[in-house]
Structure formats: C-alpha cells, structure tokens
C-alpha positions as CSV (number, residue, x, y, z in Angstrom):
1,M,82.1,12.4,104.3
2,I,81.7,12.5,108.1
3,K,80.2,9.4,109.5
4,L,80.5,10.4,113.2
5,H,77.4,10.7,115.4
6,F,77.6,11.8,119.0
7,P,74.8,10.7,121.3
8,F,73.2,12.9,124.0
9,V,74.4,11.6,127.3
10,N,72.7,12.4,130.6
11,L,75.7,13.3,132.6
12,P,75.7,14.1,136.4
13,R,74.9,17.8,136.7
14,E,77.0,18.5,139.8
15,F,80.1,16.8,138.5
16,V,79.8,18.5,135.1
17,T,79.5,21.8,136.9
18,L,82.7,21.1,138.8
19,L,84.6,20.2,135.6
20,K,83.5,23.5,134.0
21,S,84.6,25.5,137.1
22,N,87.8,27.3,137.8
23,L,89.1,25.4,140.8
24,S,92.6,26.8,141.1
25,V,91.7,29.1,144.0
26,K,92.7,28.3,147.6
27,N,89.1,27.6,148.7
28,T,88.8,24.7,146.4
29,S,87.1,22.4,149.0
30,E,84.6,25.2,149.8
31,S,83.8,25.6,146.1
32,I,83.3,21.9,145.7
33,L,81.0,21.7,148.7
34,D,78.9,24.6,147.5
35,I,78.1,22.6,144.4
36,I,77.6,19.1,145.7
37,S,76.3,19.6,149.2
38,P,72.7,20.5,148.1
39,N,72.4,17.0,146.7
40,K,72.2,15.0,149.9
41,A,72.0,11.6,148.1
42,L,75.2,12.3,146.2
43,C,77.0,13.4,149.4
44,S,75.9,10.2,151.1
45,I,77.2,8.1,148.2
46,L,80.6,9.9,148.1
47,E,81.0,9.6,151.9
48,T,80.6,5.9,151.5
49,T,82.9,5.4,148.5
50,F,85.6,7.7,150.0
51,R,85.5,6.1,153.5
52,E,88.8,4.4,153.0
53,F,90.4,7.9,153.0
54,D,88.5,9.3,156.1
55,D,90.7,9.5,159.2
56,G,87.7,10.6,161.3
57,R,87.9,14.3,160.5
58,G,85.1,14.3,157.9
59,F,84.5,14.4,154.2
60,E,85.8,17.9,153.6
61,R,89.2,16.9,155.1
62,V,89.2,13.9,152.6
63,M,88.9,16.4,149.7
64,I,91.7,18.6,151.0
65,V,94.1,15.6,151.6
66,L,93.4,14.0,148.2
67,G,93.5,17.3,146.3
68,W,91.2,18.4,143.5
69,S,92.6,16.2,140.7
70,S,92.7,13.0,142.6
71,F,89.3,13.7,144.1
72,R,87.8,14.5,140.7
73,D,89.3,11.3,139.2
74,R,87.8,9.2,141.9
75,I,84.3,10.8,141.6
76,A,84.4,10.0,137.9
77,S,85.2,6.4,138.7
78,V,82.1,6.2,140.9
79,Y,79.8,7.3,138.1
80,I,81.5,5.0,135.6
81,Y,81.2,2.0,137.9
82,K,77.5,2.8,138.4
83,Y,76.9,2.9,134.7
84,I,78.7,-0.4,134.0
85,F,77.6,-2.5,136.9
86,G,74.3,-0.8,137.9
87,D,75.2,-0.1,141.6
88,Y,77.5,2.4,143.3
89,P,80.8,0.9,144.4
90,D,82.1,0.6,148.0
91,K,85.3,2.3,147.0
92,T,86.8,4.2,144.1
93,D,88.8,2.6,141.2
94,L,91.2,4.8,139.2
95,D,91.6,2.1,136.6
96,L,88.2,3.2,135.2
97,V,89.5,6.6,134.3
98,E,92.8,5.8,132.8
99,D,91.6,6.5,129.2
100,I,90.2,9.9,130.4
101,K,93.4,10.8,132.0
102,S,95.2,9.8,128.9
103,I,93.2,12.4,126.9
104,E,93.9,15.0,129.5
105,S,97.7,14.3,129.5
106,R,97.8,14.2,125.7
107,F,96.5,17.8,125.2
108,S,97.4,19.4,128.5
109,S,99.9,21.8,126.9
110,H,97.0,23.4,124.9
111,C,94.6,24.2,127.7
112,V,94.2,26.4,130.7
113,N,95.2,24.2,133.6
114,S,92.8,25.6,136.2
115,F,89.8,24.1,134.3
116,S,89.0,20.5,133.7
117,R,87.7,20.9,130.2
118,L,89.9,18.0,128.8
119,F,88.7,15.7,131.6
120,L,85.1,16.8,130.8
121,L,85.5,15.9,127.1
122,G,87.1,12.6,128.1
123,F,84.3,11.9,130.6
124,Y,81.7,12.6,127.9
125,L,83.4,10.4,125.3
126,K,83.7,7.6,127.9
127,F,79.9,7.6,128.5
128,S,79.2,8.1,124.8
129,N,81.3,5.0,123.9
130,L,79.6,3.0,126.7
131,E,76.2,3.9,125.4
132,L,77.1,3.3,121.7
133,Q,78.6,-0.1,122.6
134,K,75.5,-1.0,124.6
135,K,73.0,0.0,121.9
136,Q,75.0,-1.6,119.1
137,D,76.1,-4.6,121.1
138,N,79.6,-3.9,119.9
139,K,82.3,-3.5,122.5
140,F,84.8,-2.3,119.9
141,L,82.6,0.6,118.7
142,E,84.4,3.8,119.8
143,I,84.6,7.5,119.2
144,I,88.2,8.5,119.2
145,I,90.3,11.6,118.8
146,P,92.4,11.0,115.7
147,P,96.2,11.6,115.8
148,E,95.9,14.4,113.3
149,I,94.4,16.6,116.0
150,D,97.7,16.8,117.9
151,N,99.4,18.4,114.9
152,L,96.5,20.7,114.2
153,L,96.5,22.1,117.7
154,K,100.2,22.9,117.4
155,L,99.1,25.6,114.9
156,S,97.0,27.3,117.5
157,Q,98.3,30.3,119.4
158,G,98.3,30.1,123.2
159,R,96.2,28.0,125.4
160,S,92.4,27.5,125.0
161,E,90.1,27.8,128.0
162,R,87.5,25.7,126.1
163,I,89.9,23.2,124.6
164,D,87.1,20.6,124.4
165,W,85.1,22.6,121.9
166,L,88.2,23.4,119.9
167,I,89.1,19.7,119.6
168,L,85.6,18.7,118.6
169,I,85.5,21.4,115.9
170,L,88.9,20.3,114.6
171,I,87.8,16.7,114.5
172,H,84.9,17.5,112.2
173,L,86.8,19.9,110.0
174,N,89.6,17.3,109.6
175,L,87.2,14.5,108.7
176,S,85.4,16.7,106.1
177,L,88.3,18.6,104.5
178,G,91.3,16.4,105.2
179,E,94.4,17.3,107.2
180,K,96.4,18.8,104.3
181,M,93.6,21.2,103.3
182,L,92.8,22.1,106.8
183,V,96.4,22.8,107.7
184,S,96.6,25.1,104.6
185,H,93.6,27.1,105.7
186,L,94.9,27.4,109.3
187,I,98.4,28.5,108.2
188,A,96.8,31.1,105.9
189,G,95.0,32.5,109.0
190,K,91.5,31.8,107.9
191,K,88.8,32.0,110.6
192,F,86.8,28.9,111.5
193,E,83.7,30.4,110.0
194,E,85.4,30.6,106.6
195,I,86.8,27.1,106.9
196,Y,83.4,25.8,107.9
197,S,82.0,27.2,104.6
198,F,84.2,24.8,102.6
199,M,82.5,21.8,104.2
200,S,79.7,20.0,102.3
201,K,76.2,20.8,103.6
202,D,75.8,17.2,104.8
203,D,79.1,17.5,106.8
204,Q,78.0,20.8,108.2
205,A,74.7,19.3,109.4
206,I,76.4,16.4,111.1
207,M,78.9,18.7,112.7
208,C,76.1,20.9,114.1
209,Q,74.2,17.9,115.3
210,N,77.2,16.5,117.1
211,L,78.1,19.8,118.7
212,M,74.5,20.2,119.9
213,A,74.6,16.7,121.4
214,Y,77.7,17.6,123.3
215,S,76.3,21.0,124.3
216,A,73.1,19.4,125.7
217,S,75.1,16.7,127.5
218,I,77.3,19.2,129.4
219,E,74.5,21.9,129.7
220,E,76.4,24.6,127.9
221,P,74.2,26.1,125.2
222,D,76.0,29.5,125.2
223,M,78.6,28.1,122.7
224,F,75.9,28.6,120.1
225,L,75.3,32.2,121.1
226,Y,78.9,33.4,120.9
227,E,81.4,33.2,118.1
228,K,84.7,32.8,120.1
229,V,86.1,29.4,121.0
C-alpha cells in the first residue's frame, strides 16, 4: 500500500520555466534573459546575489562566464535560502543544492542532457521535504527516490526527455506492485497503462493525486492530456 503524499509547492515560475526549457543552444544567455527580464524584482535580487561575479560588464556577462549549469545551481540556492531563512541572501551558496545535484548525477545517463528535468524534480522534492518537515515539525521526514528505481531505469530504452515523470511513475508502481513483479512486467514489454491496471484502486488514486500535485507545482498539466512519457 502506497503511503506517499506529495504536496503542492508554489515554485518560482520563471525558474521552473528555465528548467523545462532546452538551453543547449548558443544563445543561452539571451534565452534566459527573455524569461527572467520581465520580472524586474527578480532581476534586482539576482544582480545583488551574483555581484561577487560581476567584473563591471553587467549581469548578462556573469551568466556567460558562469555557464548555464552553474548559474542555474546558484539561482536555486537563492530560492532555497529564502525559504529557509525568510530573506534573500547576499550571495549564492552551492551547499544548499548538493542533494539536488546528487539526484541529477545519479540519473544523468537516462535523460536528455539539454533539459534540466532531473534538476527540476530535485528542486521540487527539496521544497516538498522542507514544507513537510515544517508542517509536521519533523526534520527527518523526507520523500526519497528509492534505490530500486536505478535498476528499473536500466530496463528502459534510450534517454527520456521527461525523466522526472518517468521516475515518479516508477516510484509509485514499485511501491504498489513490488520490484520483482514490476520488473517482470517491464521485461515482458507491457505498457504503463497495463501495468497501472494491476495496482489497487487506492494506490491508483494516491498515484494520481501525487502526479497532479507535481503537475500543478511545475505548471505542466499537458502530461494528463497525452499518453507518452
């Protein structure tokens, strides 16, 4: 029986948009600015927290020098710091994103590298765990990705563009059916819709609620409109 409940998390829209975007193209800095520049308050905050990297040539130059991955990690640390301490920091702190980077590194061989979907999943889980710990007054309460998922992903073919959704679906199928049965179904080539039918109605309901919470948090309802993951 699944006993896993994902909360809705009000994640920063501009940052989530960046994490869902394909930023492998050469005009990465332009693409980033197109998304964040309309939010003047956000730009002001980032200019302050990234000041240590500014050599006088402006914020766009900072993005280019740092590169997308480092810039992304440091923006995430700003939001995490704000949630924990209540105010925006004077500078970035990569220690706050180590657990998110660990998730990204763990599953990197199964995803399309030009997207930050693994980082997006880790970012959501980070805030989910912070909220759960705050509400339950339990600093040890945590949603984790179980080790079985690593083996299950090895059965998949190729790389997944939306690896975050695939991982979340596998987590629920594994909790409901068990690794042995799930592996058997996957090796037999059964589709997710068929495997889903083997879950109990209660487990199906919890899975749908959790996926809807994630969907709402990252503003991606289209996953419930199309079959392919």
